[in-house]
N, CA, C and O atoms as a GROMACS GRO file, in nm:
protein
  488
    1MET      N    1   0.088  -0.113  -0.012
    1MET     CA    2  -0.013   0.000  -0.006
    1MET      C    3   0.089   0.129   0.003
    1MET      O    4   0.057   0.231  -0.058
    2LYS      N    5   0.191   0.125   0.068
    2LYS     CA    6   0.292   0.225   0.085
    2LYS      C    7   0.326   0.268  -0.066
    2LYS      O    8   0.304   0.381  -0.109
    3VAL      N    9   0.382   0.163  -0.144
    3VAL     CA   10   0.416   0.186  -0.286
    3VAL      C   11   0.328   0.274  -0.350
    3VAL      O   12   0.377   0.378  -0.394
    4PHE      N   13   0.192   0.251  -0.367
    4PHE     CA   14   0.090   0.315  -0.414
    4PHE      C   15   0.089   0.468  -0.377
    4PHE      O   16   0.074   0.560  -0.458
    5VAL      N   17   0.108   0.479  -0.244
    5VAL     CA   18   0.105   0.612  -0.184
    5VAL      C   19   0.222   0.696  -0.238
    5VAL      O   20   0.204   0.812  -0.278
    6ILE      N   21   0.338   0.637  -0.238
    6ILE     CA   22   0.467   0.702  -0.289
    6ILE      C   23   0.442   0.720  -0.446
    6ILE      O   24   0.493   0.819  -0.497
    7ILE      N   25   0.378   0.644  -0.516
    7ILE     CA   26   0.377   0.673  -0.656
    7ILE      C   27   0.265   0.791  -0.676
    7ILE      O   28   0.276   0.874  -0.766
    8ILE      N   29   0.174   0.791  -0.597
    8ILE     CA   30   0.057   0.902  -0.607
    8ILE      C   31   0.126   1.038  -0.577
    8ILE      O   32   0.114   1.139  -0.646
    9LEU      N   33   0.199   1.024  -0.465
    9LEU     CA   34   0.290   1.166  -0.446
    9LEU      C   35   0.372   1.211  -0.545
    9LEU      O   36   0.379   1.330  -0.577
   10ILE      N   37   0.439   1.116  -0.600
   10ILE     CA   38   0.538   1.146  -0.730
   10ILE      C   39   0.470   1.212  -0.840
   10ILE      O   40   0.521   1.307  -0.898
   11PHE      N   41   0.330   1.155  -0.876
   11PHE     CA   42   0.247   1.191  -0.973
   11PHE      C   43   0.197   1.338  -0.941
   11PHE      O   44   0.187   1.423  -1.030
   12ILE      N   45   0.166   1.362  -0.808
   12ILE     CA   46   0.114   1.494  -0.778
   12ILE      C   47   0.228   1.593  -0.781
   12ILE      O   48   0.203   1.708  -0.818
   13TYR      N   49   0.350   1.560  -0.746
   13TYR     CA   50   0.477   1.633  -0.766
   13TYR      C   51   0.474   1.671  -0.914
   13TYR      O   52   0.474   1.790  -0.943
   14CYS      N   53   0.471   1.581  -1.008
   14CYS     CA   54   0.515   1.599  -1.139
   14CYS      C   55   0.390   1.687  -1.199
   14CYS      O   56   0.418   1.771  -1.284
   15LEU      N   57   0.268   1.673  -1.163
   15LEU     CA   58   0.152   1.741  -1.200
   15LEU      C   59   0.165   1.881  -1.182
   15LEU      O   60   0.145   1.966  -1.269
   16SER      N   61   0.205   1.904  -1.043
   16SER     CA   62   0.188   2.041  -0.975
   16SER      C   63   0.331   2.128  -1.034
   16SER      O   64   0.325   2.249  -1.053
   17MET      N   65   0.443   2.058  -1.056
   17MET     CA   66   0.548   2.128  -1.116
   17MET      C   67   0.536   2.146  -1.268
   17MET      O   68   0.607   2.234  -1.315
   18SER      N   69   0.464   2.083  -1.345
   18SER     CA   70   0.431   2.091  -1.467
   18SER      C   71   0.335   2.211  -1.487
   18SER      O   72   0.343   2.291  -1.581
   19ALA      N   73   0.240   2.215  -1.385
   19ALA     CA   74   0.145   2.343  -1.387
   19ALA      C   75   0.225   2.460  -1.361
   19ALA      O   76   0.210   2.556  -1.436
   20ALA      N   77   0.309   2.466  -1.265
   20ALA     CA   78   0.399   2.581  -1.231
   20ALA      C   79   0.476   2.619  -1.338
   20ALA      O   80   0.484   2.740  -1.361
   21LEU      N   81   0.543   2.530  -1.421
   21LEU     CA   82   0.631   2.548  -1.536
   21LEU      C   83   0.559   2.607  -1.653
   21LEU      O   84   0.612   2.678  -1.738
   22TYR      N   85   0.439   2.574  -1.650
   22TYR     CA   86   0.341   2.627  -1.756
   22TYR      C   87   0.320   2.784  -1.728
   22TYR      O   88   0.329   2.874  -1.811
   23TYR      N   89   0.292   2.794  -1.595
   23TYR     CA   90   0.255   2.948  -1.561
   23TYR      C   91   0.386   3.026  -1.577
   23TYR      O   92   0.377   3.144  -1.613
   24ILE      N   93   0.524   2.967  -1.550
   24ILE     CA   94   0.640   3.056  -1.562
   24ILE      C   95   0.652   3.067  -1.708
   24ILE      O   96   0.678   3.180  -1.750
   25GLY      N   97   0.638   2.976  -1.789
   25GLY     CA   98   0.678   2.995  -1.934
   25GLY      C   99   0.580   3.097  -2.013
   25GLY      O  100   0.616   3.162  -2.111
   26ASN      N  101   0.455   3.101  -1.956
   26ASN     CA  102   0.357   3.185  -2.016
   26ASN      C  103   0.332   3.331  -1.950
   26ASN      O  104   0.249   3.412  -1.992
   27ASN      N  105   0.418   3.349  -1.839
   27ASN     CA  106   0.394   3.468  -1.757
   27ASN      C  107   0.260   3.502  -1.709
   27ASN      O  108   0.217   3.617  -1.710
   28VAL      N  109   0.182   3.385  -1.658
   28VAL     CA  110   0.071   3.400  -1.609
   28VAL      C  111   0.040   3.474  -1.467
   28VAL      O  112  -0.045   3.561  -1.448
   29VAL      N  113   0.124   3.422  -1.380
   29VAL     CA  114   0.108   3.467  -1.246
   29VAL      C  115   0.237   3.550  -1.212
   29VAL      O  116   0.334   3.559  -1.287
   30ASP      N  117   0.225   3.611  -1.088
   30ASP     CA  118   0.358   3.682  -1.053
   30ASP      C  119   0.448   3.573  -0.964
   30ASP      O  120   0.424   3.456  -0.933
   31LYS      N  121   0.551   3.651  -0.938
   31LYS     CA  122   0.695   3.575  -0.890
   31LYS      C  123   0.637   3.514  -0.745
   31LYS      O  124   0.658   3.394  -0.733
   32PRO      N  125   0.573   3.573  -0.642
   32PRO     CA  126   0.546   3.502  -0.533
   32PRO      C  127   0.467   3.390  -0.545
   32PRO      O  128   0.487   3.295  -0.470
   33THR      N  129   0.370   3.388  -0.638
   33THR     CA  130   0.282   3.278  -0.666
   33THR      C  131   0.360   3.163  -0.723
   33THR      O  132   0.330   3.048  -0.691
   34ILE      N  133   0.468   3.190  -0.813
   34ILE     CA  134   0.523   3.081  -0.876
   34ILE      C  135   0.616   3.013  -0.768
   34ILE      O  136   0.635   2.892  -0.767
   35GLY      N  137   0.678   3.108  -0.669
   35GLY     CA  138   0.748   3.036  -0.557
   35GLY      C  139   0.669   2.950  -0.471
   35GLY      O  140   0.709   2.849  -0.413
   36LEU      N  141   0.556   3.000  -0.470
   36LEU     CA  142   0.451   2.903  -0.382
   36LEU      C  143   0.411   2.776  -0.464
   36LEU      O  144   0.394   2.669  -0.405
   37LEU      N  145   0.397   2.787  -0.587
   37LEU     CA  146   0.362   2.675  -0.679
   37LEU      C  147   0.482   2.586  -0.684
   37LEU      O  148   0.455   2.469  -0.709
   38THR      N  149   0.601   2.614  -0.667
   38THR     CA  150   0.716   2.525  -0.702
   38THR      C  151   0.771   2.476  -0.558
   38THR      O  152   0.818   2.363  -0.548
   39HIS      N  153   0.765   2.556  -0.454
   39HIS     CA  154   0.824   2.523  -0.338
   39HIS      C  155   0.724   2.423  -0.245
   39HIS      O  156   0.767   2.328  -0.179
   40SER      N  157   0.603   2.456  -0.250
   40SER     CA  158   0.505   2.383  -0.161
   40SER      C  159   0.514   2.224  -0.208
   40SER      O  160   0.544   2.137  -0.127
   41PRO      N  161   0.490   2.199  -0.330
   41PRO     CA  162   0.500   2.049  -0.352
   41PRO      C  163   0.614   1.971  -0.313
   41PRO      O  164   0.616   1.858  -0.264
   42MET      N  165   0.725   2.061  -0.346
   42MET     CA  166   0.868   2.003  -0.326
   42MET      C  167   0.877   1.984  -0.170
   42MET      O  168   0.933   1.882  -0.129
   43LEU      N  169   0.830   2.071  -0.083
   43LEU     CA  170   0.839   2.064   0.057
   43LEU      C  171   0.739   1.932   0.095
   43LEU      O  172   0.775   1.854   0.183
   44PHE      N  173   0.640   1.918   0.038
   44PHE     CA  174   0.541   1.820   0.079
   44PHE      C  175   0.615   1.678   0.049
   44PHE      O  176   0.624   1.585   0.129
   45LEU      N  177   0.663   1.684  -0.074
   45LEU     CA  178   0.727   1.533  -0.117
   45LEU      C  179   0.853   1.504  -0.036
   45LEU      O  180   0.887   1.390  -0.006
   46ILE      N  181   0.916   1.607  -0.005
   46ILE     CA  182   1.064   1.579   0.074
   46ILE      C  183   1.024   1.532   0.214
   46ILE      O  184   1.086   1.438   0.264
   47LEU      N  185   0.904   1.604   0.294
   47LEU     CA  186   0.869   1.577   0.413
   47LEU      C  187   0.796   1.418   0.422
   47LEU      O  188   0.815   1.341   0.516
   48SER      N  189   0.722   1.392   0.318
   48SER     CA  190   0.670   1.275   0.304
   48SER      C  191   0.769   1.167   0.295
   48SER      O  192   0.758   1.076   0.377
   49MET      N  193   0.856   1.162   0.216
   49MET     CA  194   0.979   1.068   0.193
   49MET      C  195   1.057   1.048   0.326
   49MET      O  196   1.091   0.940   0.374
   50LEU      N  197   1.078   1.152   0.368
   50LEU     CA  198   1.148   1.156   0.514
   50LEU      C  199   1.074   1.081   0.601
   50LEU      O  200   1.132   0.994   0.666
   51LEU      N  201   0.941   1.100   0.614
   51LEU     CA  202   0.860   1.040   0.722
   51LEU      C  203   0.854   0.883   0.669
   51LEU      O  204   0.864   0.790   0.750
   52PHE      N  205   0.839   0.863   0.549
   52PHE     CA  206   0.830   0.711   0.514
   52PHE      C  207   0.960   0.641   0.539
   52PHE      O  208   0.964   0.525   0.580
   53ARG      N  209   1.055   0.704   0.517
   53ARG     CA  210   1.196   0.632   0.521
   53ARG      C  211   1.216   0.615   0.694
   53ARG      O  212   1.247   0.511   0.751
   54GLY      N  213   1.191   0.735   0.752
   54GLY     CA  214   1.236   0.719   0.902
   54GLY      C  215   1.166   0.635   0.988
   54GLY      O  216   1.219   0.591   1.090
   55PHE      N  217   1.027   0.605   0.949
   55PHE     CA  218   0.943   0.534   1.058
   55PHE      C  219   0.887   0.421   1.007
   55PHE      O  220   0.803   0.360   1.074
   56THR      N  221   0.927   0.372   0.874
   56THR     CA  222   0.877   0.244   0.834
   56THR      C  223   0.974   0.166   0.783
   56THR      O  224   1.072   0.225   0.736
   57LYS      N  225   0.973   0.026   0.778
   57LYS     CA  226   1.064  -0.048   0.711
   57LYS      C  227   1.041  -0.052   0.542
   57LYS      O  228   0.928  -0.077   0.500
   58SER      N  229   1.136  -0.030   0.462
   58SER     CA  230   1.137  -0.022   0.314
   58SER      C  231   1.142  -0.153   0.251
   58SER      O  232   1.209  -0.240   0.306
   59THR      N  233   1.073  -0.180   0.129
   59THR     CA  234   1.119  -0.288   0.066
   59THR      C  235   1.227  -0.229  -0.055
   59THR      O  236   1.265  -0.112  -0.064
   60HIS      N  237   1.257  -0.319  -0.125
   60HIS     CA  238   1.335  -0.291  -0.253
   60HIS      C  239   1.274  -0.198  -0.360
   60HIS      O  240   1.343  -0.119  -0.425
   61ILE      N  241   1.135  -0.212  -0.374
   61ILE     CA  242   1.070  -0.127  -0.466
   61ILE      C  243   1.060   0.013  -0.398
   61ILE      O  244   1.083   0.114  -0.466
   62GLU      N  245   1.029   0.022  -0.273
   62GLU     CA  246   1.009   0.135  -0.207
   62GLU      C  247   1.135   0.214  -0.223
   62GLU      O  248   1.131   0.332  -0.259
   63ASN      N  249   1.253   0.149  -0.195
   63ASN     CA  250   1.381   0.235  -0.206
   63ASN      C  251   1.394   0.285  -0.330
   63ASN      O  252   1.424   0.403  -0.347
   64GLN      N  253   1.372   0.197  -0.436
   64GLN     CA  254   1.396   0.244  -0.570
   64GLN      C  255   1.300   0.377  -0.621
   64GLN      O  256   1.343   0.459  -0.703
   65LEU      N  257   1.185   0.383  -0.568
   65LEU     CA  258   1.102   0.494  -0.566
   65LEU      C  259   1.139   0.613  -0.498
   65LEU      O  260   1.131   0.725  -0.550
   66TYR      N  261   1.189   0.587  -0.362
   66TYR     CA  262   1.264   0.696  -0.301
   66TYR      C  263   1.376   0.754  -0.380
   66TYR      O  264   1.390   0.877  -0.383
   67LEU      N  265   1.458   0.673  -0.448
   67LEU     CA  266   1.559   0.711  -0.536
   67LEU      C  267   1.520   0.810  -0.646
   67LEU      O  268   1.571   0.920  -0.667
   68ILE      N  269   1.417   0.747  -0.714
   68ILE     CA  270   1.354   0.831  -0.816
   68ILE      C  271   1.302   0.975  -0.761
   68ILE      O  272   1.334   1.082  -0.813
   69ALA      N  273   1.215   0.963  -0.646
   69ALA     CA  274   1.174   1.111  -0.598
   69ALA      C  275   1.311   1.183  -0.553
   69ALA      O  276   1.310   1.306  -0.562
   70ASP      N  277   1.408   1.134  -0.515
   70ASP     CA  278   1.514   1.234  -0.463
   70ASP      C  279   1.592   1.274  -0.595
   70ASP      O  280   1.652   1.382  -0.596
   71PHE      N  281   1.592   1.190  -0.707
   71PHE     CA  282   1.654   1.250  -0.840
   71PHE      C  283   1.587   1.352  -0.893
   71PHE      O  284   1.646   1.446  -0.944
   72MET      N  285   1.454   1.344  -0.886
   72MET     CA  286   1.350   1.433  -0.960
   72MET      C  287   1.360   1.572  -0.879
   72MET      O  288   1.347   1.676  -0.942
   73ILE      N  289   1.382   1.575  -0.739
   73ILE     CA  290   1.377   1.702  -0.680
   73ILE      C  291   1.511   1.751  -0.691
   73ILE      O  292   1.516   1.873  -0.700
   74VAL      N  293   1.623   1.688  -0.692
   74VAL     CA  294   1.756   1.748  -0.710
   74VAL      C  295   1.769   1.796  -0.872
   74VAL      O  296   1.831   1.900  -0.893
   75SER      N  297   1.722   1.732  -0.971
   75SER     CA  298   1.746   1.772  -1.081
   75SER      C  299   1.646   1.888  -1.122
   75SER      O  300   1.677   1.961  -1.217
   76PHE      N  301   1.537   1.906  -1.060
   76PHE     CA  302   1.442   2.025  -1.070
   76PHE      C  303   1.520   2.136  -1.004
   76PHE      O  304   1.528   2.244  -1.062
   77LEU      N  305   1.576   2.119  -0.891
   77LEU     CA  306   1.658   2.246  -0.833
   77LEU      C  307   1.761   2.283  -0.916
   77LEU      O  308   1.785   2.399  -0.948
   78PHE      N  309   1.840   2.159  -0.962
   78PHE     CA  310   1.963   2.210  -1.054
   78PHE      C  311   1.916   2.301  -1.170
   78PHE      O  312   1.960   2.414  -1.190
   79LEU      N  313   1.822   2.240  -1.241
   79LEU     CA  314   1.779   2.323  -1.365
   79LEU      C  315   1.716   2.459  -1.333
   79LEU      O  316   1.742   2.559  -1.400
   80TYR      N  317   1.639   2.461  -1.236
   80TYR     CA  318   1.567   2.579  -1.178
   80TYR      C  319   1.668   2.682  -1.144
   80TYR      O  320   1.649   2.797  -1.183
   81CYS      N  321   1.786   2.649  -1.067
   81CYS     CA  322   1.884   2.748  -1.053
   81CYS      C  323   1.966   2.798  -1.150
   81CYS      O  324   2.007   2.914  -1.143
   82LEU      N  325   2.006   2.705  -1.265
   82LEU     CA  326   2.055   2.744  -1.375
   82LEU      C  327   1.977   2.838  -1.463
   82LEU      O  328   2.031   2.930  -1.526
   83ASN      N  329   1.840   2.811  -1.465
   83ASN     CA  330   1.756   2.904  -1.534
   83ASN      C  331   1.745   3.025  -1.476
   83ASN      O  332   1.737   3.125  -1.547
   84ASN      N  333   1.744   3.032  -1.348
   84ASN     CA  334   1.718   3.160  -1.269
   84ASN      C  335   1.864   3.264  -1.285
   84ASN      O  336   1.869   3.387  -1.283
   85LYS      N  337   1.963   3.178  -1.298
   85LYS     CA  338   2.086   3.274  -1.331
   85LYS      C  339   2.095   3.304  -1.465
   85LYS      O  340   2.177   3.390  -1.498
   86GLY      N  341   2.028   3.250  -1.549
   86GLY     CA  342   2.024   3.276  -1.697
   86GLY      C  343   2.133   3.207  -1.758
   86GLY      O  344   2.183   3.251  -1.862
   87TRP      N  345   2.180   3.088  -1.695
   87TRP     CA  346   2.294   3.011  -1.782
   87TRP      C  347   2.249   2.901  -1.851
   87TRP      O  348   2.329   2.824  -1.904
   88LEU      N  349   2.096   2.880  -1.859
   88LEU     CA  350   2.041   2.773  -1.923
   88LEU      C  351   1.927   2.835  -1.997
   88LEU      O  352   1.848   2.898  -1.926
   89SER      N  353   1.902   2.830  -2.120
   89SER     CA  354   1.784   2.863  -2.180
   89SER      C  355   1.689   2.755  -2.211
   89SER      O  356   1.729   2.642  -2.238
   90GLY      N  357   1.557   2.787  -2.208
   90GLY     CA  358   1.483   2.664  -2.235
   90GLY      C  359   1.463   2.567  -2.138
   90GLY      O  360   1.432   2.453  -2.172
   91ALA      N  361   1.481   2.605  -1.994
   91ALA     CA  362   1.476   2.504  -1.906
   91ALA      C  363   1.340   2.462  -1.877
   91ALA      O  364   1.324   2.348  -1.833
   92THR      N  365   1.242   2.536  -1.896
   92THR     CA  366   1.094   2.509  -1.889
   92THR      C  367   1.048   2.378  -1.968
   92THR      O  368   0.980   2.288  -1.919
   93THR      N  369   1.097   2.382  -2.099
   93THR     CA  370   1.089   2.272  -2.176
   93THR      C  371   1.146   2.138  -2.134
   93THR      O  372   1.090   2.029  -2.148
   94LYS      N  373   1.264   2.160  -2.079
   94LYS     CA  374   1.347   2.040  -2.049
   94LYS      C  375   1.296   1.989  -1.917
   94LYS      O  376   1.303   1.868  -1.892
   95LEU      N  377   1.247   2.073  -1.832
   95LEU     CA  378   1.179   2.019  -1.703
   95LEU      C  379   1.045   1.966  -1.724
   95LEU      O  380   1.005   1.880  -1.646
   96LEU      N  381   0.967   2.010  -1.823
   96LEU     CA  382   0.835   1.953  -1.844
   96LEU      C  383   0.873   1.815  -1.921
   96LEU      O  384   0.815   1.711  -1.887
   97THR      N  385   0.954   1.814  -2.006
   97THR     CA  386   0.991   1.674  -2.050
   97THR      C  387   1.028   1.568  -1.964
   97THR      O  388   0.987   1.452  -1.968
   98PHE      N  389   1.126   1.629  -1.868
   98PHE     CA  390   1.184   1.542  -1.775
   98PHE      C  391   1.067   1.491  -1.694
   98PHE      O  392   1.052   1.370  -1.680
   99ASN      N  393   0.979   1.582  -1.639
   99ASN     CA  394   0.854   1.531  -1.542
   99ASN      C  395   0.759   1.420  -1.642
   99ASN      O  396   0.714   1.316  -1.596
  100GLY      N  397   0.744   1.452  -1.746
  100GLY     CA  398   0.671   1.354  -1.834
  100GLY      C  399   0.743   1.222  -1.848
  100GLY      O  400   0.677   1.118  -1.851
  101LEU      N  401   0.874   1.221  -1.858
  101LEU     CA  402   0.946   1.103  -1.868
  101LEU      C  403   0.939   1.042  -1.724
  101LEU      O  404   0.914   0.922  -1.718
  102ASN      N  405   0.956   1.098  -1.629
  102ASN     CA  406   0.917   1.048  -1.482
  102ASN      C  407   0.787   0.970  -1.474
  102ASN      O  408   0.778   0.859  -1.421
  103VAL      N  409   0.687   1.039  -1.531
  103VAL     CA  410   0.539   0.984  -1.521
  103VAL      C  411   0.550   0.849  -1.598
  103VAL      O  412   0.525   0.743  -1.540
  104VAL      N  413   0.586   0.854  -1.719
  104VAL     CA  414   0.602   0.734  -1.822
  104VAL      C  415   0.669   0.627  -1.754
  104VAL      O  416   0.624   0.513  -1.760
  105PHE      N  417   0.778   0.657  -1.688
  105PHE     CA  418   0.869   0.553  -1.614
  105PHE      C  419   0.797   0.503  -1.523
  105PHE      O  420   0.780   0.381  -1.530
  106ILE      N  421   0.740   0.566  -1.426
  106ILE     CA  422   0.671   0.515  -1.319
  106ILE      C  423   0.517   0.433  -1.353
  106ILE      O  424   0.469   0.343  -1.284
  107LEU      N  425   0.468   0.483  -1.456
  107LEU     CA  426   0.370   0.405  -1.515
  107LEU      C  427   0.408   0.261  -1.566
  107LEU      O  428   0.336   0.162  -1.549
  108ILE      N  429   0.533   0.260  -1.631
  108ILE     CA  430   0.570   0.116  -1.694
  108ILE      C  431   0.607   0.033  -1.563
  108ILE      O  432   0.572  -0.085  -1.560
  109VAL      N  433   0.678   0.090  -1.451
  109VAL     CA  434   0.701   0.015  -1.346
  109VAL      C  435   0.570  -0.026  -1.276
  109VAL      O  436   0.562  -0.143  -1.236
  110LEU      N  437   0.476   0.048  -1.260
  110LEU     CA  438   0.356   0.007  -1.207
  110LEU      C  439   0.286  -0.110  -1.270
  110LEU      O  440   0.251  -0.210  -1.207
  111THR      N  441   0.267  -0.091  -1.410
  111THR     CA  442   0.192  -0.194  -1.490
  111THR      C  443   0.263  -0.314  -1.511
  111THR      O  444   0.202  -0.414  -1.549
  112ASN      N  445   0.404  -0.317  -1.488
  112ASN     CA  446   0.482  -0.446  -1.497
  112ASN      C  447   0.466  -0.517  -1.358
  112ASN      O  448   0.466  -0.639  -1.346
  113GLY      N  449   0.452  -0.424  -1.250
  113GLY     CA  450   0.440  -0.474  -1.118
  113GLY      C  451   0.308  -0.549  -1.101
  113GLY      O  452   0.304  -0.659  -1.044
  114LEU      N  453   0.201  -0.490  -1.149
  114LEU     CA  454   0.076  -0.530  -1.160
  114LEU      C  455   0.060  -0.665  -1.239
  114LEU      O  456  -0.002  -0.762  -1.196
  115ARG      N  457   0.119  -0.659  -1.350
  115ARG     CA  458   0.098  -0.767  -1.441
  115ARG      C  459   0.174  -0.911  -1.377
  115ARG      O  460   0.119  -1.021  -1.366
  116HIS      N  461   0.293  -0.883  -1.344
  116HIS     CA  462   0.378  -0.993  -1.286
  116HIS      C  463   0.361  -1.018  -1.148
  116HIS      O  464   0.444  -1.089  -1.091
  117GLY      N  465   0.261  -0.968  -1.084
  117GLY     CA  466   0.221  -0.999  -0.938
  117GLY      C  467   0.322  -0.963  -0.835
  117GLY      O  468   0.346  -1.037  -0.740
  118ILE      N  469   0.382  -0.846  -0.856
  118ILE     CA  470   0.480  -0.824  -0.752
  118ILE      C  471   0.408  -0.751  -0.636
  118ILE      O  472   0.462  -0.740  -0.526
  119PHE      N  473   0.288  -0.702  -0.662
  119PHE     CA  474   0.230  -0.613  -0.559
  119PHE      C  475   0.126  -0.724  -0.491
  119PHE      O  476   0.063  -0.681  -0.395
  120LYS      N  477   0.103  -0.849  -0.526
  120LYS     CA  478   0.021  -0.915  -0.444
  120LYS      C  479   0.073  -0.968  -0.337
  120LYS      O  480   0.194  -0.986  -0.326
  121LYS      N  481  -0.005  -0.996  -0.255
  121LYS     CA  482   0.024  -1.045  -0.108
  121LYS      C  483   0.050  -1.194  -0.113
  121LYS      O  484  -0.021  -1.261  -0.188
  122LYS      N  485   0.138  -1.247  -0.046
  122LYS     CA  486   0.198  -1.388  -0.057
  122LYS      C  487   0.148  -1.460   0.062
  122LYS      O  488   0.180  -1.578   0.080
   0.00000   0.00000   0.00000
């Protein structure tokens, strides 16, 4: 059950980051709102992952999902900082593509797990 919660948290993170990046790219909202849209989901995902890691025993699949979530957060922060400094152009498109690839990868892992019975109770 914890695996599904982690996957849902990652989906929500990808969706909220994609929405925030869309608003950044189209200059729809002001800067404080953009900060709220990007930092709130990231804080929620980080706190959730820390709570899950610290208070529960993790399986191999859960550890892999934790690594995916960590990589998503670090890569977003890295590209976001480069874009803020003006050292990287078109970071919004790169981040949207990155979030889309993460969603597709997680869907593939989830469907294979369901198909081959990884999530079934033994």
